[in-house]
N, C-alpha and C positions, 0 to 999 in steps of 0.2 A: 473415382472408384472403378476398378476393372470388373467387368462382368464376364464370367466364364460360361460358355455354352457347351453342354454335353452333346455328344453325337446322338442323333435320333436313331433308335433301333426299331425297325418295323416289327410288328407282331400282332397278336390277337388278344392282348391282355385287356383291351377295352371292351371285348365282346362279353356280354353278360350271359349267364346260364339260361335266362329266359329267351334271349335272342337265339342261342344255340338250339334250344328246344323247338322254337318256332321253325328254324331251318330244317329240323329233323322230323317235323310232324308228319309229313307224307310218308317217310320211311317207317316210322313207328306204327302208323295206322294202315300200312300197305296190306292189301287183300289179295295180291297176286295179279292185279290188272295190268300193271306197268311192265311185267315180264312177259313178252310175247310167247315164250315157250310155256310158261306156267299158266297162261291164260287158256290154252287149249289142253293142257295136261296138268290140272290143278293138284298141288301137293298140300293137303291140309296140315301136314306136320312141318311145313317150311318155317324156318325162323331166321331172321337176319343175322349176319355175321359181323364181326368187327371190321372186316374189309368193306362190307356194305355201309357200315357207319362212316368209315373213312371216305368212301366215294360220295356219300350224301353230303358230308360237310364240305368236301372239295367242290362239288357241283354248286352248292349254295354260296360258298365264298366267291366262286367265279361269277355267278349270276349277280351278286351284290357288289362286284368290283372291289373286293377287299384284299386281293393278293397283289403285292408289289410286282412290277414288271421284272425286276431283277430276279425275284424268286422263280418266276415262270421261266425265264431264260435258263436259269440254273437247272431247273427240273427237266427242261426239254433236252438238255445235252448231258445230263448226269448219267453215269454208268449204273449206279445203284440209287434208287429213289430214297432209301433209308438214310443216305448221307446228305440229303438236301434239307435246307432250312424249311421249305414248305412242308415236307413230310413230318419233320420233327415238331413243328408248331401245331400241326393238326393233331399229332399224337398227344400233345399237351392239352388240347381241348378235350380229347376223349378221356384223358386222365382226370380232368376237372369234372366232367360229367360223372365219373365214378366216385371221386372223392366227395362231391356234393350230393351224392345219393340219388341221382337220376337213373343210372343204369348199374347193373352188376354183372360180373362174369362168373358163372358157376365154377367153383374150384379154385378161384383166385382169391387169396387172402389179402388183408389190408396192407401188408408189407409189400406184396407184389404190386398192388395198385399204386402205392406211394412211389415205388421205384420205376413204375411204367413198364413192368415186366409183362410178358404175354401179349405184346402188341406187334411183334415182328415174326417173320418166318411163317412156320406152319400155324402158329397161334393166331395169325391174322384171320384164319378161317374159324376161330372160336366163336361160338354163339354168345350173345349177350341177352339179358332180360331187362325189361323195364321194371322199376320199383313203384311202390305206392305213391311216391312223390311225383313220378312221371304221370301216373294215372290221374292224380289230382290236377296236374297241370293241363293234361289233355282234356279232362272233364270240364275244367273251367273254360277252356278255349271252345269247347264243343257245346256249351250251354245254350242250346236253341230249342230244345224240346222239353216240355213240362207235362206232368200228369196231375190230374185232380181227382178228388173223391168227394162224395156227398153222403148224407145219411148220418145216423147217430151211432157211433161206435166208440171204441176207446179213444181218449183225447189225443189228438194229433195236431196238425197245423193247417188243415184245410177248412176254411170257413163254411158253415152250414146254416140252415135256417133255424136250427135249434138253439136254445139257451141253456146254460147250466151254471152252477156256482163254481168259482175258481177260474183258472186260466187267465183270460184277458177281459177286464171289466168292460161292460157295454154301457154303463151309466144307469141301468135300470136295477130295481130292487124287488125282493119278495120276502115273505115271512119264512123263517127258517123251518126246514123239514129235516127229519132224521135222514142222515146220509149226506147232507150238503157239506161241501168243504167250507170250513169256518172263515169265510171272507166277509167279516162283519162290516156293515155300514154304521160306524160309531155314532154319527149324528142322529140318524133315524132311530137307532136303538135307544139312545139316551132320552129322546123325546117321549118314548113310551114308558121308560123306567122311572125317570125323575119324579113325575107326579105322585107315584105310589111308593117310591123308595127302593133302593137297590136290593134291600133284604127281601123284597117281594118279587124279584126278577123271576119270570117264568119263560119257558121255552118259546112260547108264542110271541114274546116281546122282542126276540132277536130278529134283526133284519139283515139279510145277507145281500151282497152285491151279486147281480146277475152278470154273467159273462157270455160272450158269443161262444157257442160250443164248436169246437174244432174236432175233426175226425181224422183217424189214421187209415191208411190204405196199404194193403200188401199187393205188390205188382210183380208179375213175371213178364219180362220182355223176351219174346221169341224172335230170333233172327234167322231168316232163311239164308243158308250159306251154300245152297246148291250151285252147280256150275253156271247156271244161267245168270247169276248175279254179277258175273264179269264177262260173259261170253259175247254179248250182242253189241259191242262197240261202245259201251259205257260201263263205268264202275258204279254199281248200285250198292255194293256191300259196305264200302268205306263210309258213305254217308249214313247208312244204317248204324254202323258202329259209333259214329259221332253222336247220333241221337241218343244211343244207349249210354254213352259216357257222360253226356251232358245231363241226362236225367238222373243218373247215379249221383253226380256231384251235387245237383240241386237238392235231392232228397237228403243226402248225408249232411249237408250244411244248413239247409233251411227247414226241413221237415223231419226232425229226428224221430218222430213217432211212426213214420212210414218205413216200410222195408221194400227193397227191390232186389230181385235176383234175375239172372240171365241164362237163357238156353239157346242153343243153335240146333237147327234140324236140316238134314240132308238125306243120305240114305237111311240114317237112323236119327238119333237125337241125344244130346247130352248137356248137362249143366256146365256153364263156363264161369269160373271165379272172376271177379272184377279185375284182379291183377293180370289176368291172361287175356282179357277182352281185346285190348289194342292189337295184339299180335295174331288174333284168330284169322285163318286163311279160308278161302272158299274151297269147298270140296268135302266129300265126294259129290257125285254127279246129280242125284235125283232129289225129289222133294217129298219127304215122308212127313206130311202135315199131321197125320193122325198121331204119330209117335211124339211129335213136338207138343201137341195139346195134352197127350197123356203125361208127358214129362212135366209140363207146367202145372197140371192139376196135382201131381204128386208133390211138387215143390211147395205149392200153396197150402196143402194140407199140413205141412210142417211149420208153417208160419202162423203165429197167434193172431187172433182177431177175426171178425166176420166179414169185413169189407175187403174184397179181393177182386182182381181183374187180370186179364191177359192182354198184353199188347203184342200184336203179331205184325212183323214187317216182312213182306214177301213179294215175289215178282212172278210166281208161277203156280199153276194148278197142281194139286196132289198127283204125284207120279210114282209113289212107292208106298209099300205097306209091310210092316213087320208081321209075319205069320206066327201062329202059336208055336210052331217048331223053331222059331228064331230066324228062319230064312227071310230074306228080303224079296218080296214080290214087286217087280218093276214094270211099268208101262208108261212110256213118255208120250204116247199118242192119244190125244183126246182125254175125256174124263172116263177113266176105267170104272165101270159100275161097282166092281168089288172094292176098289180103293176108295171111291167116293162114299159108298155105303158105310164103310168102317170109319172113315174120317168124320162123317156127320154123326155117327154114333158117339164118337168121342166128344163132339160138340154138345150133343144132348146130355151127356154125363156132366159136362161143365155147367150147363144150365141148371141141372138138378142140384149141383153144388152151389148155385147162386153166383156163378162166375161169368160175367160178360166177356166176350172176346171182341176187342176193337182192332180192326185190320187196316193197315196202311199198305195199299197196293202200289207197286213201283212199275207196273206194266198195264197195258190196256188189252191184253189177250182176252178174247170173248169167253173162252172156257174159264179163265180166272175170275172174270166178272160174274159169271153165272154161279160159280162155286161160292164166292164170297157173299153173294146175295143170299144164298141159302144158309150159309154159316151165320150171317148176321141175324137173319130172321129167327133161327133156332136159339141163339144165345142172348138175343136182345142187346147186342152190342152195336157198334157203329162201324162204318166202312168209309174210307177216304181213298180217292184216286189221286195219287201224288206222283212226284218225280224225284230223282235224287237231289235236284236243286232246291226243292221247296218242302221236303218232308219235315224238316224242323219246324217250319212255319205252321204246317197242318197240325202237328202234334201240340204245338203251343196253343192253337185255336181250340183244339179238343180239350186241353187243360182248362182254359179260361171258361169255356162253355159249361163244363161239368162241375165247376166250382159253384155255380149258382143254379144248377138244375139237376134233377134226379135222373139216374140211368133208366 
């Protein structure tokens, strides 16, 4: 029998979408640190282009030794890169990411995606957006931070010291009371009823299963995206985003009774939808902590339930304040008494709302430590001195601790 061998054609068909997303993780979570120009002149509206996507894939493929030497030689001496196999194969990878729902290009319809249109010439500068599928992938990869809650509130998924009927059985029982969820212990109920007959069944004869009561928690995560988060030789903002994405993924998949929303603060503050969180950039320059806390309180008031908390990740003391006129008062030197007073006033209002503020500090600046100490005392929250490398571990420790102890 003759065996026919087909010619091997090099390509990236064996590269899975998950492998591609891992290659692109740094690009999709970029905060401006890797661009020397942007590091000193941050552009909060920056968004990666399709050309950036191409460059990131090319760099990752080179680092992983996935490109045939023949393709590299061809690309080195080609007059137009669009005619090379390397360029064409990378464009196919980008088309796969689009067709599989990981990225989208605004204004490009499905027919253009299928045909690979919009990838050459001026369109290479087109911006792309990550989809919810990408956010889920990045969240799963970033799952290193957890948040917990205690106390008795609406049923959620955080174990507390309380018991209630329904949810997950603890093996203990109690006599039925009005309002209990009807999780009957059939055996114990029959023991009471059979001696006197079913027709004599009374409410006090019913025995219900006791369950471990679980509580739900509403959380606002505040991320400091002032200039200092990338300015001093290390990227502090991208690790903060990873924590936020991991937390969101955990809550949405494991704690459906909980809610989490996100805000950023800089010269001012604004809420950031989860879908936009990976692409948030650092900037503008200053740290308006008071406006961030005010925003978080406003967001929590719109979320049902009584158990609420603010998680704040920051690396600097307050240096900006929004005046009643709407103007931004700024002072980057020391703890300005006006800015400090108004910021602590917002913290006091959070305490009156019953909202603790738990702060994760990414710097050891004396003024920051002094401010956070006062903030923590006022709101009865907790404070942790962390680094970009271990912040996920600290948030995890905080989660595990507060699952079994009250705030």
